[in-house]
Phi, psi and omega in degrees: 000319180297318179299316180298319178297316179295318179298313179296321178295318179299317179295318180297318180290326179289346183281355182223135180220129180228148174228129182083192177235150181306142182264125177274092184293341177298327177294321179296328179297343179267355177288133181250120179302133179084357181232313184292133183264166177301320179301319179292322177297314180295324178293324182281321189246345183087192183288132179286160178283331180217141173236127181238138176246137178250178185290346180267005179087005179278151175241142176240124178259121183247131177240139177215154180213136177224137180219135175232127176248120179265132178296139181301327182295343178301329185274358179274121181306139180067305180301322181300332178297331185256331185245355183283186179146185182207159174237129180242141176234132177231129178238143174227147171218126177236125179249124178259128179250143177284183184295345178263000178086023179251145182300123176262322181194163174207155179212146179237158177210140176219131179235132175236125181227141178238144173238146179236000000 
């Protein structure tokens, strides 16, 4: 019985995979171009996954999140071929700051895809 419990728990944990943390795009909707500072962006969203500097002195703060949920039926031999699948969600948020560290622009993207 203990082995079966461990096996089922392992399968359940293997059914979900995430990288990063979900992005609250509602917070980005409150950023005001020409007013919101880098410090305020960092306070609202935390540390970005990537920071890029360009030749014009602008900084781009990039946030990303990816999550895949695999249907439990995928792990059932033979049956999984017909009823299995997964749903993936990918979110991006890029905040562009001008040379003074104030929000110049921002953009979000979210993709949800399912396989059966």
